[in-house]
MDAnalysis code that builds the backbone (N, CA, C; Angstrom):
import MDAnalysis as mda
import numpy as np

u = mda.Universe.empty(705, n_residues=235, atom_resindex=np.repeat(np.arange(235), 3), trajectory=True)
u.add_TopologyAttr("name", ["N", "CA", "C"] * 235)
u.add_TopologyAttr("resid", np.arange(1, 236))
u.add_TopologyAttr("resname", ["UNK", "UNK", "UNK", "UNK", "UNK", "UNK", "UNK", "UNK", "UNK", "UNK", "UNK", "UNK", "UNK", "UNK", "UNK", "UNK", "UNK", "UNK", "UNK", "UNK", "UNK", "UNK", "UNK", "UNK", "UNK", "UNK", "UNK", "UNK", "UNK", "UNK", "UNK", "UNK", "UNK", "UNK", "UNK", "UNK", "UNK", "UNK", "UNK", "UNK", "UNK", "UNK", "UNK", "UNK", "UNK", "UNK", "UNK", "UNK", "UNK", "UNK", "UNK", "UNK", "UNK", "UNK", "UNK", "UNK", "UNK", "UNK", "UNK", "UNK", "UNK", "UNK", "UNK", "UNK", "UNK", "UNK", "UNK", "UNK", "UNK", "UNK", "UNK", "UNK", "UNK", "UNK", "UNK", "UNK", "UNK", "UNK", "UNK", "UNK", "UNK", "UNK", "UNK", "UNK", "UNK", "UNK", "UNK", "UNK", "UNK", "UNK", "UNK", "UNK", "UNK", "UNK", "UNK", "UNK", "UNK", "UNK", "UNK", "UNK", "UNK", "UNK", "UNK", "UNK", "UNK", "UNK", "UNK", "UNK", "UNK", "UNK", "UNK", "UNK", "UNK", "UNK", "UNK", "UNK", "UNK", "UNK", "UNK", "UNK", "UNK", "UNK", "UNK", "UNK", "UNK", "UNK", "UNK", "UNK", "UNK", "UNK", "UNK", "UNK", "UNK", "UNK", "UNK", "UNK", "UNK", "UNK", "UNK", "UNK", "UNK", "UNK", "UNK", "UNK", "UNK", "UNK", "UNK", "UNK", "UNK", "UNK", "UNK", "UNK", "UNK", "UNK", "UNK", "UNK", "UNK", "UNK", "UNK", "UNK", "UNK", "UNK", "UNK", "UNK", "UNK", "UNK", "UNK", "UNK", "UNK", "UNK", "UNK", "UNK", "UNK", "UNK", "UNK", "UNK", "UNK", "UNK", "UNK", "UNK", "UNK", "UNK", "UNK", "UNK", "UNK", "UNK", "UNK", "UNK", "UNK", "UNK", "UNK", "UNK", "UNK", "UNK", "UNK", "UNK", "UNK", "UNK", "UNK", "UNK", "UNK", "UNK", "UNK", "UNK", "UNK", "UNK", "UNK", "UNK", "UNK", "UNK", "UNK", "UNK", "UNK", "UNK", "UNK", "UNK", "UNK", "UNK", "UNK", "UNK", "UNK", "UNK", "UNK", "UNK", "UNK", "UNK", "UNK", "UNK", "UNK", "UNK", "UNK", "UNK", "UNK", "UNK", "UNK"])
u.atoms.positions = np.array([
    [26.417, -3.511, 16.339],
    [25.192, -3.520, 15.534],
    [25.339, -4.529, 14.391],
    [24.318, -5.335, 14.197],
    [24.373, -6.329, 13.136],
    [24.133, -5.692, 11.775],
    [24.750, -6.250, 10.743],
    [24.530, -5.750, 9.389],
    [23.099, -6.050, 8.945],
    [22.496, -7.094, 9.528],
    [21.127, -7.450, 9.174],
    [20.135, -6.369, 9.613],
    [20.366, -5.795, 10.791],
    [19.487, -4.729, 11.269],
    [19.571, -3.535, 10.318],
    [20.775, -3.159, 9.945],
    [20.966, -2.042, 9.022],
    [20.348, -2.336, 7.662],
    [20.528, -3.557, 7.178],
    [19.960, -3.944, 5.874],
    [18.447, -3.860, 5.887],
    [17.840, -4.397, 6.943],
    [16.379, -4.366, 7.042],
    [15.866, -2.933, 7.138],
    [16.598, -2.096, 7.853],
    [16.217, -0.687, 7.968],
    [16.218, -0.015, 6.595],
    [17.228, -0.321, 5.777],
    [17.303, 0.249, 4.421],
    [16.195, -0.300, 3.532],
    [15.897, -1.575, 3.686],
    [14.782, -2.164, 2.940],
    [13.482, -1.424, 3.271],
    [13.272, -1.218, 4.550],
    [12.048, -0.551, 5.006],
    [11.962, 0.874, 4.470],
    [13.068, 1.574, 4.493],
    [13.116, 2.945, 3.972],
    [12.713, 2.978, 2.499],
    [13.209, 2.025, 1.728],
    [12.873, 1.919, 0.308],
    [11.375, 1.671, 0.109],
    [10.827, 0.726, 0.864],
    [9.416, 0.368, 0.723],
    [8.496, 1.504, 1.142],
    [8.862, 2.215, 2.184],
    [8.034, 3.335, 2.651],
    [7.965, 4.437, 1.601],
    [9.073, 4.702, 0.960],
    [9.105, 5.729, -0.084],
    [8.237, 5.322, -1.266],
    [8.386, 4.084, -1.707],
    [7.592, 3.591, -2.837],
    [6.106, 3.572, -2.503],
    [5.800, 3.191, -1.278],
    [4.409, 3.155, -0.845],
    [3.785, 4.553, -0.884],
    [4.503, 5.530, -0.346],
    [3.984, 6.899, -0.310],
    [3.724, 7.427, -1.718],
    [4.629, 7.178, -2.641],
    [4.454, 7.641, -4.017],
    [3.269, 6.949, -4.692],
    [3.117, 5.649, -4.468],
    [1.995, 4.911, -5.059],
    [0.670, 5.394, -4.478],
    [0.631, 5.606, -3.161],
    [-0.589, 6.080, -2.511],
    [-0.959, 7.473, -3.015],
    [0.029, 8.335, -3.164],
    [-0.214, 9.688, -3.667],
    [-0.755, 9.647, -5.086],
    [-0.181, 8.794, -5.917],
    [-0.652, 8.661, -7.304],
    [-2.099, 8.194, -7.339],
    [-2.440, 7.262, -6.457],
    [-3.810, 6.756, -6.394],
    [-4.794, 7.874, -6.067],
    [-4.451, 8.708, -5.092],
    [-5.381, 9.760, -4.687],
    [-5.421, 10.923, -5.681],
    [-4.329, 11.183, -6.384],
    [-4.378, 12.185, -7.454],
    [-5.302, 11.683, -8.562],
    [-5.175, 10.393, -8.892],
    [-6.047, 9.774, -9.897],
    [-7.509, 9.867, -9.476],
    [-7.784, 9.493, -8.244],
    [-9.157, 9.583, -7.740],
    [-9.650, 11.028, -7.757],
    [-8.753, 11.964, -7.425],
    [-9.121, 13.371, -7.428],
    [-9.543, 13.850, -8.802],
    [-8.850, 13.402, -9.827],
    [-9.207, 13.770, -11.195],
    [-10.573, 13.204, -11.577],
    [-10.843, 11.973, -11.166],
    [-12.142, 11.380, -11.457],
    [-13.267, 12.120, -10.721],
    [-13.013, 12.485, -9.489],
    [-14.039, 13.148, -8.679],
    [-14.379, 14.546, -9.190],
    [-13.437, 15.187, -9.844],
    [-13.695, 16.526, -10.373],
    [-14.795, 16.522, -11.425],
    [-14.959, 15.406, -12.111],
    [-16.002, 15.317, -13.144],
    [-17.201, 14.492, -12.686],
    [-17.245, 14.155, -11.396],
    [-18.352, 13.360, -10.857],
    [-19.444, 14.282, -10.317],
    [-20.661, 14.128, -10.837],
    [-21.780, 14.984, -10.433],
    [-22.088, 14.865, -8.947],
    [-21.987, 13.662, -8.398],
    [-22.342, 13.449, -6.993],
    [-21.305, 13.999, -6.029],
    [-20.147, 14.385, -6.528],
    [-19.096, 14.926, -5.667],
    [-18.867, 16.414, -5.931],
    [-18.758, 16.785, -7.202],
    [-18.495, 18.178, -7.561],
    [-19.754, 18.977, -7.861],
    [-20.906, 18.286, -7.916],
    [-22.139, 18.971, -8.281],
    [-22.205, 19.166, -9.786],
    [-23.413, 19.379, -10.308],
    [-23.565, 19.482, -11.762],
    [-22.789, 20.652, -12.348],
    [-22.946, 21.840, -11.755],
    [-22.277, 23.028, -12.282],
    [-20.767, 22.890, -12.192],
    [-20.283, 22.424, -11.024],
    [-18.842, 22.273, -10.834],
    [-18.250, 21.225, -11.747],
    [-18.947, 20.088, -11.861],
    [-18.453, 19.001, -12.705],
    [-18.392, 19.431, -14.167],
    [-19.435, 20.120, -14.620],
    [-19.469, 20.571, -16.020],
    [-18.334, 21.544, -16.301],
    [-18.067, 22.441, -15.355],
    [-16.971, 23.398, -15.544],
    [-15.624, 22.692, -15.538],
    [-15.463, 21.731, -14.637],
    [-14.204, 20.988, -14.568],
    [-13.961, 20.193, -15.841],
    [-15.016, 19.551, -16.348],
    [-14.895, 18.779, -17.587],
    [-14.517, 19.699, -18.745],
    [-15.151, 20.846, -18.794],
    [-14.858, 21.821, -19.855],
    [-13.393, 22.254, -19.798],
    [-12.921, 22.530, -18.584],
    [-11.525, 22.961, -18.409],
    [-10.558, 21.848, -18.799],
    [-10.823, 20.632, -18.325],
    [-9.914, 19.518, -18.624],
    [-9.933, 19.149, -20.103],
    [-11.086, 19.359, -20.755],
    [-11.168, 19.067, -22.185],
    [-10.325, 20.033, -23.019],
    [-10.073, 21.227, -22.492],
    [-9.191, 22.162, -23.207],
    [-7.772, 21.617, -23.283],
    [-7.447, 20.782, -22.299],
    [-6.105, 20.183, -22.239],
    [-6.257, 18.657, -22.203],
    [-7.152, 18.152, -23.046],
    [-7.536, 16.742, -22.954],
    [-6.388, 15.777, -23.163],
    [-5.462, 16.120, -24.057],
    [-4.331, 15.208, -24.279],
    [-3.501, 15.053, -23.005],
    [-3.335, 16.145, -22.287],
    [-2.581, 16.088, -21.032],
    [-3.334, 15.295, -19.976],
    [-4.614, 15.609, -19.768],
    [-5.354, 14.972, -18.693],
    [-5.659, 13.500, -18.976],
    [-5.946, 13.163, -20.219],
    [-6.199, 11.761, -20.556],
    [-4.961, 10.914, -20.281],
    [-3.803, 11.397, -20.748],
    [-2.568, 10.645, -20.558],
    [-2.122, 10.653, -19.101],
    [-2.363, 11.752, -18.400],
    [-1.983, 11.828, -16.986],
    [-2.776, 10.828, -16.155],
    [-4.080, 10.759, -16.405],
    [-4.906, 9.802, -15.662],
    [-4.463, 8.361, -15.930],
    [-4.188, 8.068, -17.187],
    [-3.774, 6.705, -17.521],
    [-2.408, 6.378, -16.925],
    [-1.499, 7.340, -16.970],
    [-0.166, 7.120, -16.398],
    [-0.250, 6.909, -14.886],
    [-1.076, 7.703, -14.219],
    [-1.261, 7.555, -12.774],
    [-1.863, 6.188, -12.444],
    [-2.871, 5.774, -13.211],
    [-3.536, 4.500, -12.974],
    [-2.556, 3.335, -13.108],
    [-1.803, 3.344, -14.188],
    [-0.835, 2.267, -14.417],
    [0.237, 2.276, -13.333],
    [0.691, 3.461, -12.960],
    [1.770, 3.573, -11.967],
    [1.355, 3.015, -10.617],
    [0.193, 3.458, -10.081],
    [-0.142, 3.009, -8.722],
    [-0.509, 1.527, -8.702],
    [-1.097, 1.013, -9.786],
    [-1.409, -0.412, -9.830],
    [-0.142, -1.265, -9.907],
    [0.804, -0.838, -10.738],
    [2.072, -1.568, -10.844],
    [2.842, -1.544, -9.522],
    [2.932, -0.362, -8.919],
    [3.676, -0.237, -7.670],
    [3.016, -1.025, -6.548],
    [1.694, -0.985, -6.491],
    [0.981, -1.743, -5.469],
    [1.220, -3.239, -5.653],
    [1.157, -3.691, -6.894],
    [1.403, -5.108, -7.176],
    [2.837, -5.500, -6.821],
    [3.788, -4.622, -7.113],
    [5.195, -4.907, -6.809],
    [5.432, -5.039, -5.305],
    [4.668, -4.293, -4.507],
    [4.821, -4.373, -3.057],
    [4.358, -5.724, -2.509],
    [3.497, -6.420, -3.271],
    [3.024, -7.752, -2.867],
    [3.687, -8.865, -3.678],
    [4.744, -8.528, -4.389],
    [5.424, -9.497, -5.245],
    [6.005, -10.643, -4.408],
    [6.433, -11.683, -5.070],
    [7.046, -12.821, -4.377],
    [8.366, -13.239, -5.008],
    [8.850, -12.459, -5.962],
    [10.109, -12.786, -6.623],
    [11.282, -12.708, -5.635],
    [12.181, -13.667, -5.700],
    [13.343, -13.685, -4.823],
    [14.329, -12.571, -5.152],
    [14.259, -12.062, -6.383],
    [15.184, -11.024, -6.820],
    [14.687, -9.613, -6.506],
    [13.450, -9.495, -6.032],
    [12.842, -8.177, -5.846],
    [12.670, -7.836, -4.367],
    [12.489, -6.531, -4.113],
    [12.250, -6.051, -2.754],
    [10.760, -5.755, -2.597],
    [10.140, -6.428, -1.632],
    [8.707, -6.304, -1.424],
    [8.381, -6.698, 0.010],
    [7.095, -6.683, 0.355],
    [6.679, -7.005, 1.722],
    [7.123, -8.406, 2.121],
    [6.899, -9.379, 1.246],
    [7.298, -10.756, 1.563],
    [8.797, -10.872, 1.809],
    [9.567, -10.056, 1.090],
    [11.019, -10.083, 1.245],
    [11.428, -9.697, 2.652],
    [10.866, -8.601, 3.174],
    [11.293, -8.159, 4.509],
    [10.740, -9.079, 5.602],
    [9.593, -9.701, 5.347],
    [9.057, -10.671, 6.311],
    [9.968, -11.894, 6.368],
    [10.321, -12.423, 5.204],
    [11.197, -13.601, 5.153],
    [12.598, -13.287, 5.661],
    [13.102, -12.106, 5.309],
    [14.431, -11.702, 5.775],
    [14.447, -11.601, 7.298],
    [13.393, -11.029, 7.855],
    [13.305, -10.893, 9.311],
    [13.240, -12.257, 9.985],
    [12.457, -13.164, 9.400],
    [12.332, -14.493, 9.976],
    [13.641, -15.255, 9.981],
    [14.435, -15.044, 8.935],
    [15.719, -15.752, 8.828],
    [16.813, -15.128, 9.694],
    [16.607, -13.878, 10.107],
    [17.643, -13.162, 10.861],
    [17.110, -12.580, 12.167],
    [16.137, -13.281, 12.757],
    [15.442, -12.757, 13.923],
    [16.389, -12.459, 15.090],
    [17.424, -13.259, 15.245],
    [18.359, -13.063, 16.355],
    [19.239, -11.833, 16.165],
    [19.362, -11.388, 14.923],
    [20.202, -10.216, 14.637],
    [19.393, -8.924, 14.661],
    [18.141, -9.016, 15.084],
    [17.263, -7.839, 15.151],
    [16.864, -7.599, 16.605],
    [17.848, -7.615, 17.470],
    [17.614, -7.567, 18.909],
    [17.530, -6.140, 19.446],
    [17.226, -6.035, 20.742],
    [17.177, -4.727, 21.406],
    [18.541, -4.053, 21.369],
    [19.584, -4.832, 21.553],
    [20.930, -4.254, 21.543],
    [21.305, -3.734, 20.162],
    [20.853, -4.417, 19.118],
    [21.115, -3.941, 17.757],
    [20.389, -2.619, 17.516],
    [19.175, -2.520, 18.044],
    [18.424, -1.258, 17.952],
    [19.188, -0.138, 18.652],
    [19.673, -0.405, 19.858],
    [20.395, 0.601, 20.636],
    [21.659, 1.060, 19.919],
    [22.418, 0.124, 19.387],
    [23.660, 0.476, 18.680],
    [23.365, 1.265, 17.405],
    [22.325, 0.867, 16.681],
    [21.995, 1.537, 15.426],
    [21.575, 2.987, 15.662],
    [20.893, 3.239, 16.769],
    [20.359, 4.575, 17.028],
    [21.180, 5.369, 18.049],
    [22.430, 4.975, 18.246],
    [23.289, 5.730, 19.155],
    [23.363, 7.196, 18.730],
    [23.179, 8.108, 19.707],
    [23.211, 9.531, 19.402],
    [21.828, 10.122, 19.206],
    [20.831, 9.264, 19.116],
    [19.451, 9.745, 18.944],
    [18.937, 10.323, 20.264],
    [18.168, 11.384, 20.181],
    [17.608, 12.034, 21.361],
    [16.710, 11.072, 22.132],
    [16.870, 11.051, 23.446],
    [16.079, 10.215, 24.350],
    [16.223, 8.724, 24.064],
    [17.356, 8.323, 23.517],
    [17.511, 6.924, 23.141],
    [17.436, 5.987, 24.347],
    [17.934, 6.434, 25.506],
    [17.883, 5.570, 26.695],
    [16.454, 5.313, 27.138],
    [15.615, 6.357, 27.065],
    [14.206, 6.189, 27.434],
    [13.474, 5.311, 26.416],
    [13.790, 5.523, 25.128],
    [13.174, 4.711, 24.090],
    [13.557, 3.246, 24.250],
    [14.811, 3.018, 24.616],
    [15.312, 1.652, 24.753],
    [14.561, 0.880, 25.842],
    [14.185, 1.570, 26.908],
    [13.474, 0.925, 28.010],
    [12.113, 0.393, 27.557],
    [11.494, 1.107, 26.610],
    [10.160, 0.731, 26.143],
    [10.194, -0.105, 24.853],
    [11.366, -0.236, 24.276],
    [11.492, -0.842, 22.946],
    [11.158, -2.331, 22.949],
    [10.504, -2.764, 21.881],
    [10.205, -4.178, 21.667],
    [10.749, -4.585, 20.310],
    [11.604, -5.567, 20.290],
    [12.212, -6.019, 19.036],
    [11.214, -6.841, 18.220],
    [11.457, -6.888, 16.919],
    [10.602, -7.702, 16.047],
    [10.739, -9.167, 16.459],
    [9.615, -9.874, 16.503],
    [9.659, -11.286, 16.892],
    [8.771, -12.122, 15.966],
    [8.749, -13.399, 16.217],
    [8.009, -14.320, 15.345],
    [6.501, -14.059, 15.377],
    [5.996, -13.559, 16.507],
    [4.567, -13.251, 16.586],
    [4.195, -12.109, 15.643],
    [5.110, -11.130, 15.504],
    [4.880, -10.034, 14.566],
    [4.769, -10.567, 13.141],
    [5.686, -11.442, 12.797],
    [5.706, -11.995, 11.439],
    [4.491, -12.876, 11.188],
    [4.067, -13.606, 12.221],
    [2.864, -14.436, 12.108],
    [1.635, -13.558, 11.901],
    [1.578, -12.428, 12.608],
    [0.460, -11.493, 12.472],
    [0.394, -10.933, 11.049],
    [1.542, -10.580, 10.500],
    [1.599, -10.038, 9.134],
    [1.112, -11.078, 8.132],
    [1.569, -12.298, 8.279],
    [1.162, -13.360, 7.355],
    [-0.340, -13.638, 7.455],
    [-0.880, -13.566, 8.664],
    [-2.315, -13.786, 8.860],
    [-3.128, -12.690, 8.177],
    [-2.705, -11.440, 8.367],
    [-3.402, -10.304, 7.748],
    [-3.321, -10.377, 6.226],
    [-2.154, -10.752, 5.729],
    [-1.963, -10.841, 4.283],
    [-2.826, -11.952, 3.688],
    [-2.909, -13.072, 4.399],
    [-3.706, -14.205, 3.909],
    [-5.184, -13.828, 3.784],
    [-5.672, -12.974, 4.669],
    [-7.072, -12.538, 4.618],
    [-7.360, -11.730, 3.347],
    [-6.315, -11.197, 2.744],
    [-6.482, -10.384, 1.536],
    [-5.972, -11.100, 0.286],
    [-5.728, -12.404, 0.386],
    [-5.081, -13.110, -0.721],
    [-5.919, -13.110, -2.003],
    [-7.245, -13.076, -1.883],
    [-8.092, -13.053, -3.078],
    [-7.896, -11.751, -3.843],
    [-7.889, -10.632, -3.121],
    [-7.684, -9.327, -3.766],
    [-6.274, -9.225, -4.329],
    [-5.302, -9.708, -3.565],
    [-3.905, -9.670, -4.019],
    [-3.753, -10.481, -5.302],
    [-4.423, -11.626, -5.359],
    [-4.365, -12.474, -6.570],
    [-4.988, -11.748, -7.758],
    [-6.109, -11.058, -7.547],
    [-6.734, -10.301, -8.627],
    [-5.801, -9.202, -9.123],
    [-5.161, -8.515, -8.181],
    [-4.226, -7.454, -8.559],
    [-3.061, -8.019, -9.361],
    [-2.542, -9.150, -8.931],
    [-1.422, -9.780, -9.627],
    [-1.834, -10.223, -11.030],
    [-3.030, -10.796, -11.157],
    [-3.531, -11.211, -12.472],
    [-3.677, -10.007, -13.400],
    [-4.211, -8.926, -12.858],
    [-4.397, -7.725, -13.671],
    [-3.049, -7.154, -14.100],
    [-2.107, -7.111, -13.164],
    [-0.763, -6.619, -13.485],
    [-0.131, -7.443, -14.597],
    [-0.209, -8.751, -14.483],
    [0.449, -9.636, -15.440],
    [-0.185, -9.605, -16.827],
    [-1.508, -9.494, -16.891],
    [-2.199, -9.565, -18.178],
    [-2.375, -8.218, -18.876],
    [-2.549, -7.165, -18.074],
    [-2.913, -5.872, -18.651],
    [-1.810, -4.812, -18.567],
    [-0.884, -4.932, -17.615],
    [0.093, -3.864, -17.389],
    [1.524, -4.289, -17.747],
    [2.011, -5.327, -17.081],
    [3.378, -5.777, -17.349],
    [3.490, -6.457, -18.704],
    [2.381, -7.090, -19.141],
    [2.328, -7.764, -20.437],
    [1.007, -7.411, -21.101],
    [0.932, -7.650, -22.388],
    [-0.321, -7.446, -23.117],
    [-0.764, -8.799, -23.663],
    [-1.424, -9.582, -22.796],
    [-1.855, -10.912, -23.197],
    [-2.888, -10.837, -24.320],
    [-2.767, -11.715, -25.278],
    [-3.718, -11.738, -26.392],
    [-5.092, -12.222, -25.933],
    [-5.088, -13.141, -25.012],
    [-6.345, -13.648, -24.471],
    [-6.364, -13.357, -22.973],
    [-7.026, -12.272, -22.610],
    [-7.036, -11.836, -21.215],
    [-8.232, -12.406, -20.466],
    [-7.995, -12.747, -19.221],
    [-9.078, -13.129, -18.319],
    [-9.616, -11.846, -17.697],
    [-10.921, -11.694, -17.681],
    [-11.512, -10.482, -17.125],
    [-11.226, -10.397, -15.626],
    [-10.689, -9.260, -15.201],
    [-10.356, -9.056, -13.799],
    [-11.041, -7.790, -13.308],
    [-11.861, -7.923, -12.282],
    [-12.544, -6.770, -11.702],
    [-11.948, -6.465, -10.332],
    [-11.288, -5.325, -10.228],
    [-10.753, -4.883, -8.946],
    [-11.164, -3.433, -8.761],
    [-11.854, -3.147, -7.668],
    [-12.424, -1.819, -7.499],
    [-11.629, -0.949, -6.536],
    [-12.048, 0.302, -6.436],
    [-11.353, 1.281, -5.597],
    [-11.312, 0.860, -4.131],
    [-12.419, 0.296, -3.643],
    [-12.456, -0.139, -2.248],
    [-11.442, -1.224, -1.959],
    [-11.269, -2.159, -2.880],
    [-10.294, -3.237, -2.708],
    [-8.872, -2.699, -2.749],
    [-8.642, -1.746, -3.632],
    [-7.319, -1.127, -3.716],
    [-6.986, -0.412, -2.411],
    [-7.963, 0.297, -1.868],
    [-7.739, 0.995, -0.603],
    [-7.475, 0.009, 0.537],
    [-8.122, -1.153, 0.499],
    [-7.859, -2.191, 1.501],
    [-6.398, -2.615, 1.474],
    [-5.860, -2.780, 0.262],
    [-4.466, -3.211, 0.137],
    [-3.505, -2.120, 0.589],
    [-3.826, -0.877, 0.262],
    [-2.988, 0.227, 0.735],
    [-2.991, 0.290, 2.264],
    [-4.150, 0.077, 2.856],
    [-4.264, 0.098, 4.313],
    [-3.458, -1.040, 4.929],
    [-3.518, -2.213, 4.324],
    [-2.769, -3.362, 4.810],
    [-1.269, -3.086, 4.792],
    [-0.780, -2.544, 3.695],
    [0.650, -2.260, 3.593],
    [1.070, -1.233, 4.639],
    [0.245, -0.208, 4.851],
    [0.562, 0.810, 5.863],
    [0.707, 0.163, 7.240],
    [-0.182, -0.767, 7.569],
    [-0.122, -1.455, 8.857],
    [1.170, -2.266, 8.983],
    [1.547, -2.939, 7.911],
    [2.769, -3.759, 7.934],
    [4.008, -2.884, 8.052],
    [4.059, -1.832, 7.251],
    [5.216, -0.937, 7.297],
    [5.341, -0.269, 8.665],
    [4.216, 0.101, 9.255],
    [4.257, 0.733, 10.571],
    [4.665, -0.246, 11.665],
    [4.308, -1.512, 11.500],
    [4.755, -2.503, 12.471],
    [6.280, -2.616, 12.436],
    [6.820, -2.725, 11.225],
    [8.281, -2.802, 11.105],
    [8.945, -1.511, 11.569],
    [8.338, -0.389, 11.234],
    [8.897, 0.902, 11.616],
    [8.936, 1.061, 13.133],
    [7.907, 0.567, 13.813],
    [7.883, 0.658, 15.269],
    [8.973, -0.200, 15.890],
    [9.320, -1.293, 15.214],
    [10.353, -2.191, 15.736],
    [11.783, -1.719, 15.402],
    [11.941, -1.097, 14.243],
    [13.289, -0.714, 13.806],
    [13.634, 0.739, 14.126],
    [12.598, 1.585, 14.180],
    [12.837, 3.022, 14.338],
    [12.058, 3.626, 15.500],
    [11.262, 2.804, 16.168],
    [10.393, 3.249, 17.247],
    [9.519, 4.417, 16.793],
    [8.962, 4.287, 15.598],
    [8.111, 5.342, 15.045],
    [7.067, 4.719, 14.124],
    [6.001, 5.462, 13.892],
    [4.999, 5.060, 12.911],
    [4.640, 6.289, 12.081],
    [4.048, 6.056, 10.932],
    [3.682, 7.152, 10.033],
    [2.181, 7.155, 9.811],
    [1.575, 8.333, 9.961],
    [0.144, 8.485, 9.672],
    [-0.002, 8.918, 8.222],
    [-0.806, 8.190, 7.476],
    [-1.007, 8.504, 6.060],
    [-2.381, 9.125, 5.804],
    [-3.081, 9.475, 6.881],
    [-4.445, 9.984, 6.745],
    [-4.508, 11.317, 6.002],
    [-3.414, 12.072, 6.018],
    [-3.398, 13.392, 5.361],
    [-3.211, 13.296, 3.847],
    [-2.735, 12.170, 3.363],
    [-2.339, 12.053, 1.957],
    [-3.519, 12.271, 1.016],
    [-4.651, 11.657, 1.332],
    [-5.822, 11.777, 0.452],
    [-6.243, 13.238, 0.288],
    [-6.413, 13.935, 1.397],
    [-6.875, 15.326, 1.335],
    [-5.885, 16.213, 0.585],
    [-4.612, 16.081, 0.905],
    [-3.603, 16.933, 0.279],
    [-3.507, 16.687, -1.224],
    [-3.530, 15.424, -1.620],
    [-3.426, 15.101, -3.048],
    [-4.658, 15.582, -3.819],
    [-5.835, 15.361, -3.242],
    [-7.055, 15.767, -3.932],
    [-7.210, 17.292, -3.943],
    [-6.796, 17.954, -2.869],
    [-6.849, 19.422, -2.845],
    [-5.918, 20.012, -3.891],
    [-4.707, 19.462, -3.993],
    [-3.746, 19.956, -4.994],
    [-4.277, 19.742, -6.406],
    [-4.877, 18.583, -6.643],
    [-5.426, 18.270, -7.960],
    [-6.551, 19.231, -8.319],
    [-7.408, 19.494, -7.355],
    [-8.521, 20.420, -7.570],
    [-8.016, 21.826, -7.872],
    [-6.968, 22.244, -7.144],
    [-6.423, 23.594, -7.356],
    [-5.825, 23.750, -8.749],
    [-5.188, 22.706, -9.256],
    [-4.609, 22.777, -10.605],
    [-5.691, 23.076, -11.632],
    [-6.813, 22.357, -11.546],
    [-7.915, 22.564, -12.496],
    [-8.544, 23.943, -12.286],
    [-8.674, 24.370, -11.040],
    [-9.231, 25.697, -10.758],
    [-8.347, 26.792, -11.347],
    [-7.036, 26.660, -11.209],
    [-6.111, 27.659, -11.752],
    [-6.187, 27.713, -13.267],
    [-6.294, 26.540, -13.891],
    [-6.422, 26.504, -15.348],
    [-7.706, 27.199, -15.794],
    [-8.758, 26.991, -15.038],
    [-10.036, 27.623, -15.357],
    [-9.946, 29.145, -15.216],
    [-9.307, 29.612, -14.151],
    [-9.175, 31.049, -13.920],
    [-8.243, 31.704, -14.940],
    [-7.295, 30.939, -15.438],
    [-6.318, 31.488, -16.384],
    [-6.907, 31.674, -17.780],
    [-7.962, 30.947, -18.101],
    [-8.495, 30.942, -19.464],
    [-8.862, 32.335, -19.980],
    [-9.555, 33.200, -19.207],
    [-9.873, 34.544, -19.719],
    [-8.626, 35.347, -20.088],
    [-7.561, 35.200, -19.308],
    [-6.317, 35.910, -19.608],
    [-5.667, 35.362, -20.875],
    [-5.747, 34.054, -21.063],
    [-5.192, 33.451, -22.272],
    [-5.925, 33.953, -23.507],
    [-7.245, 34.057, -23.430],
    [-8.031, 34.537, -24.565],
    [-7.721, 36.004, -24.872],
    [-7.519, 36.793, -23.832],
    [-7.175, 38.199, -24.041],
    [-5.816, 38.336, -24.722],
    [-4.873, 37.476, -24.349],
    [-3.541, 37.502, -24.970],
    [-3.640, 37.150, -26.457],
    [-4.507, 36.190, -26.771],
    [-4.704, 35.808, -28.177],
    [-5.313, 36.967, -28.951],
    [-6.310, 37.612, -28.354],
    [-6.943, 38.762, -29.010],
    [-5.937, 39.881, -29.236],
    [-5.126, 40.125, -28.243],
    [-4.120, 41.189, -28.343],
    [-3.067, 40.857, -29.405],
    [-2.647, 39.618, -29.422],
    [-1.614, 39.183, -30.363],
    [-2.068, 39.351, -31.792],
    [-3.308, 39.033, -32.054],
    [-3.809, 39.115, -33.418],
    [-4.608, 40.399, -33.669],
    [-4.421, 41.381, -32.750],
    [-5.032, 42.721, -32.904],
    [-6.535, 42.652, -33.096],
    [-7.162, 41.790, -32.281],
    [-8.601, 41.661, -32.388],
    [-9.332, 42.659, -31.502],
    [-8.551, 43.377, -30.632],
    [-9.164, 44.402, -29.788],
    [-8.367, 45.700, -29.916],
])
């Protein structure tokens, strides 16, 4: 087994973990916004959610801002181009430079002992130049959005420029970039691990958890008030 195959596998493992955390942060952030949106939570629900979150406004204000900064920074880092950093371009370039060391035999040696490895090996397709060309083509189609994200990261997040250029990047564009990264990571995963990951559940789970937190806080409020009354002998 080549050391390059193992190295690329570790790179991919790192990127997949970072991607999942950034995607989760994005949907938790969106979930918090939707709780106070009339068109999603309804007037009565939104008003109650806002009332509940305002009781803990310092927590929710800072949490939303921290989530926003985190997923934007992480998303931008995944599209970085620094030679010293690990990002999508890094694994594409690394693969291109070491294509011969990412062979079917390297896959077989790396996964020795895995269940059904002989059957998987028969169907396995190693990463090739066409895969890398496909990734570069897909990435180029999103270069305008990626550039906006990079500009926003550099001026508003990583640095605080005194004279900022206005950058408008919306939720739909962010979701496009998340989708693109998922496609790239799954392509590499299919070549290195003969597996892919479905991320379709992340949005629902993150937003459901976020909604439950606010619901629990709302339900807890009557008990908190009773404890205060009891403590100060008001009843």
